[in-house]
C-alpha positions as CSV (number, residue, x, y, z in Angstrom):
1,M,-0.1,0.0,0.0
2,S,2.8,2.4,0.8
3,G,4.9,0.5,-1.5
4,F,8.1,2.1,-0.1
5,S,11.0,0.9,1.9
6,A,11.6,2.3,5.4
7,D,15.0,3.5,4.4
8,W,13.5,5.6,1.5
9,L,10.8,6.9,3.7
10,A,13.3,8.0,6.4
11,L,15.4,9.7,3.6
12,R,12.5,11.6,2.2
13,E,10.8,12.6,5.4
14,P,12.9,15.8,6.2
15,F,12.1,17.0,2.5
16,D,8.5,16.1,2.9
17,R,8.3,18.0,6.2
18,R,9.8,21.2,4.7
19,A,7.7,20.8,1.6
20,R,4.3,20.6,3.4
21,N,2.3,23.8,2.5
22,A,1.9,26.1,5.5
23,A,-1.3,27.6,4.5
24,V,-2.9,24.2,4.0
25,L,-1.6,23.1,7.4
26,D,-3.1,26.3,8.9
27,A,-6.4,25.5,7.3
28,V,-6.5,22.1,9.0
29,A,-5.6,23.6,12.4
30,A,-8.2,26.3,12.1
31,A,-10.9,23.8,11.1
32,F,-10.5,21.9,14.4
33,K,-9.4,24.6,16.8
34,D,-12.6,24.4,18.8
35,L,-12.6,20.6,19.0
36,R,-11.4,19.4,22.4
37,A,-10.5,15.9,21.1
38,I,-10.0,14.7,17.5
39,R,-10.1,11.3,15.9
40,V,-7.9,10.9,12.9
41,V,-7.6,8.1,10.3
42,D,-4.3,8.2,8.3
43,L,-4.5,6.2,5.1
44,A,-1.2,4.5,3.8
45,C,0.6,5.7,6.9
46,G,4.0,4.4,6.0
47,T,6.3,5.1,9.1
48,G,4.0,7.7,10.3
49,S,5.3,11.0,8.7
50,T,1.8,12.6,8.7
51,L,1.4,11.8,12.4
52,R,4.6,13.5,13.2
53,A,3.9,16.5,11.0
54,L,0.4,17.1,12.2
55,T,0.1,16.3,15.9
56,A,1.6,19.7,17.0
57,R,-0.9,21.6,14.8
58,L,-4.0,19.9,16.5
59,N,-5.5,20.2,20.0
60,P,-3.7,18.0,22.5
61,T,-6.2,15.2,22.8
62,Q,-5.8,13.0,19.6
63,N,-6.7,9.5,18.7
64,W,-5.0,8.3,15.6
65,T,-5.7,5.1,13.6
66,L,-2.8,4.4,11.3
67,V,-3.8,2.3,8.2
68,D,-1.3,0.3,6.0
69,N,-1.0,-3.2,4.7
70,D,2.8,-3.3,5.5
71,L,3.0,-4.6,9.0
72,S,6.6,-3.6,9.5
73,L,6.0,0.0,8.5
74,L,2.8,0.0,10.6
75,A,4.8,-1.1,13.6
76,R,7.3,1.6,13.1
77,A,4.6,4.2,12.7
78,A,2.7,3.1,15.8
79,G,6.0,3.3,17.9
80,T,6.4,7.1,17.0
81,P,7.2,9.0,20.3
82,R,4.3,11.3,21.3
83,A,2.6,13.0,24.1
84,E,0.5,11.0,26.6
85,S,-2.7,12.7,25.2
86,V,-2.0,11.3,21.7
87,T,-3.1,7.7,21.3
88,V,-2.2,5.7,18.3
89,I,-3.4,2.2,17.0
90,G,-2.2,0.5,13.9
91,K,-4.8,-1.1,11.6
92,P,-3.6,-3.4,8.8
93,V,-5.9,-2.9,5.8
94,D,-5.5,-3.6,2.1
95,L,-6.8,-0.2,1.0
96,A,-7.3,-1.3,-2.6
97,R,-9.7,-3.9,-1.5
98,D,-11.1,-2.7,1.9
99,L,-11.0,1.1,1.9
100,E,-14.5,1.3,3.5
101,A,-13.3,-0.8,6.5
102,A,-10.5,1.8,7.1
103,L,-13.2,4.6,7.3
104,D,-15.6,2.7,9.7
105,G,-16.4,4.3,13.1
106,P,-16.4,7.8,14.3
107,V,-13.8,9.9,12.4
108,D,-13.2,13.6,12.5
109,L,-10.4,13.8,9.9
110,V,-8.9,11.6,7.3
111,T,-5.3,12.2,6.2
112,T,-2.9,10.7,3.7
113,S,0.5,11.6,2.2
114,A,2.1,10.6,-1.1
115,L,-0.8,8.3,-2.1
116,L,-3.2,9.9,-4.4
117,D,-0.9,9.9,-7.5
118,L,-0.6,6.1,-7.1
119,V,-4.3,5.3,-7.3
120,S,-6.7,4.6,-10.1
121,A,-9.6,6.8,-11.2
122,P,-12.2,4.3,-9.9
123,W,-10.4,4.0,-6.6
124,L,-10.2,7.8,-6.2
125,E,-13.9,8.0,-6.9
126,R,-14.4,5.5,-4.2
127,L,-12.4,7.6,-1.8
128,T,-14.1,10.9,-2.6
129,V,-17.7,9.3,-2.4
130,E,-17.0,7.4,0.9
131,I,-15.5,10.5,2.5
132,A,-18.3,12.8,1.3
133,A,-21.0,10.4,2.3
134,R,-19.6,10.6,5.9
135,R,-19.0,14.4,5.6
136,I,-15.4,14.0,6.8
137,P,-12.7,16.5,5.9
138,L,-9.6,15.2,4.2
139,Y,-6.0,16.4,4.4
140,A,-4.1,15.0,1.4
141,A,-0.4,16.0,1.2
142,L,2.5,15.5,-1.2
143,S,0.7,14.4,-4.3
144,Y,3.1,14.5,-7.3
145,D,1.7,16.7,-10.1
146,G,4.3,16.2,-12.9
147,R,6.4,19.2,-12.5
148,V,10.2,18.7,-12.3
149,E,13.2,21.0,-12.7
150,F,16.8,19.7,-12.9
151,A,19.8,22.0,-12.7
152,P,22.1,22.3,-14.6
153,P,19.9,21.3,-17.6
154,D,20.7,18.2,-19.6
155,K,19.7,17.4,-23.1
156,H,17.7,14.3,-21.9
157,D,15.9,15.9,-19.0
158,G,12.6,16.2,-20.8
159,K,12.7,12.7,-22.2
160,I,13.4,11.2,-18.7
161,A,10.7,13.3,-17.1
162,D,8.1,12.4,-19.7
163,A,8.9,8.7,-19.4
164,F,8.8,8.9,-15.7
165,N,5.3,10.5,-15.9
166,V,4.3,7.7,-18.1
167,H,5.6,5.2,-15.7
168,Q,3.6,6.9,-12.9
169,R,0.4,6.0,-14.7
170,T,1.1,2.2,-14.5
171,D,-0.5,0.0,-12.0
172,K,0.7,0.7,-8.4
173,G,-1.5,-1.8,-6.8
174,F,-4.9,0.1,-7.2
175,G,-5.3,-0.3,-11.0
176,P,-3.8,2.0,-13.7
177,A,-2.7,5.0,-11.7
178,L,-3.7,8.6,-12.3
179,G,-0.2,9.8,-11.7
180,P,0.3,13.6,-12.1
181,R,-3.4,14.1,-13.0
182,A,-4.6,12.7,-9.5
183,V,-4.5,15.8,-7.4
184,A,-6.3,18.0,-9.8
185,Q,-9.0,15.4,-10.3
186,A,-9.3,14.9,-6.6
187,I,-9.7,18.6,-5.9
188,A,-12.4,19.0,-8.7
189,R,-14.3,16.0,-7.4
190,F,-14.4,17.2,-3.8
191,E,-15.5,20.7,-5.0
192,A,-18.4,19.0,-7.1
193,L,-19.4,17.2,-4.0
194,G,-19.8,20.4,-2.0
195,Y,-16.4,20.7,-0.3
196,A,-14.4,23.8,0.2
197,V,-10.7,23.2,-0.7
198,T,-7.6,24.9,0.4
199,Q,-4.6,24.0,-1.9
200,G,-1.0,24.9,-2.4
201,P,2.3,23.7,-3.8
202,S,4.4,21.4,-1.6
203,D,7.5,20.9,-3.8
204,W,10.6,18.9,-2.9
205,V,13.6,21.2,-3.2
206,A,17.1,19.6,-3.0
207,G,20.4,21.3,-3.3
208,P,24.0,20.3,-3.9
209,D,24.4,19.2,-0.3
210,D,21.5,16.7,-0.5
211,R,23.5,14.0,-2.4
212,D,21.8,10.9,-0.9
213,F,18.3,12.2,-1.6
214,Q,19.2,13.3,-5.1
215,M,21.0,10.1,-5.9
216,E,18.0,8.1,-4.9
217,I,15.6,10.1,-6.9
218,L,17.9,10.2,-10.0
219,T,18.5,6.4,-9.9
220,G,14.8,5.7,-9.5
221,W,13.8,8.0,-12.4
222,A,16.3,6.4,-14.6
223,G,15.0,3.0,-13.9
224,A,11.4,4.2,-14.4
225,A,12.3,5.7,-17.7
226,R,13.8,2.4,-18.9
227,E,10.7,0.6,-17.9
228,A,8.7,3.1,-19.8
229,G,10.6,2.5,-23.0
230,V,13.5,4.9,-23.1
231,A,16.7,3.4,-24.6
232,L,19.2,2.0,-22.0
233,S,21.9,4.0,-23.6
234,D,20.0,7.3,-23.2
235,T,19.1,6.6,-19.5
236,A,22.6,5.4,-18.6
237,D,24.2,8.5,-20.3
238,W,21.7,10.8,-18.5
239,L,22.3,9.1,-15.1
240,T,26.1,9.3,-15.6
241,R,26.1,13.0,-16.4
242,R,23.6,13.7,-13.5
243,R,25.8,11.7,-11.1
244,A,28.8,13.8,-12.3
245,T,27.1,17.1,-11.6
246,L,26.1,15.8,-8.2
247,A,29.7,14.8,-7.4
248,A,30.8,18.2,-8.5
249,G,28.4,19.9,-6.1
250,T,26.4,21.7,-8.8
251,S,23.2,19.6,-8.9
252,S,19.9,20.8,-7.7
253,L,16.3,19.4,-8.1
254,R,12.7,20.5,-7.7
255,V,9.9,18.0,-7.8
256,G,6.4,19.4,-7.8
257,H,3.8,18.3,-5.3
258,V,0.5,19.7,-4.2
259,D,-1.3,19.7,-0.7
260,F,-4.9,20.2,-0.1
261,F,-7.5,20.3,2.7
262,A,-11.0,19.5,1.7
263,A,-13.8,20.2,4.2
264,P,-17.5,19.9,3.8
265,T,-19.1,23.4,3.7
266,G,-21.4,24.4,6.6
267,T,-20.2,21.7,9.0
268,R,-16.8,23.0,10.3
């Protein structure tokens, strides 16, 4: 469900934390400022990055249900250090099959990070309909939207980025993924269902000192491009040149993401 290793999630978390859109986080906090206790369900929780990012923005008494199908990641997430007023339980669920089970019971807020670009159009429709039927707000962070900037530029940047975006639309466990189109489609659907949406960019920004993070991204993108049909020679040459700029301390990277908070109008 998360589909990511614990090592990669740990490497990316500081970049995720910096990238989260402050105005969207403010909207989440404002929506629940008068609620003495809050019940949160975090879908595809991974190692618990959303829990760690959001607990300080909510009132002290919190009950989190962390949902993932990876038991190892779920155990790591449930073990996150926290205040005594924050309770956490892990709930193993295959979201592709049993989304509705994850949302059962009293819930004040649903959260998720780095999930929506991995899901199919039918699954996203299930999510929006199930959340809207329950009149629950959703905080969805760090959805990839297809924008990428490499510096310094390389002749194959566009080819690699285009191929990566094609790869993002392959099946990630939920059917053919929406990839970069997901966040715009989700926002439009929630608005059509009567939700008010606060949105903003949450781009990863990596500089010359962020070598491990950039290396992981560059290697992953080259592999995805090969799987999407780019010639091995082109991907290998591109990766070699990119690694050289990284070693020289001249490489930087921006990867576009979007955060949004969707709340049913008239209820919060």
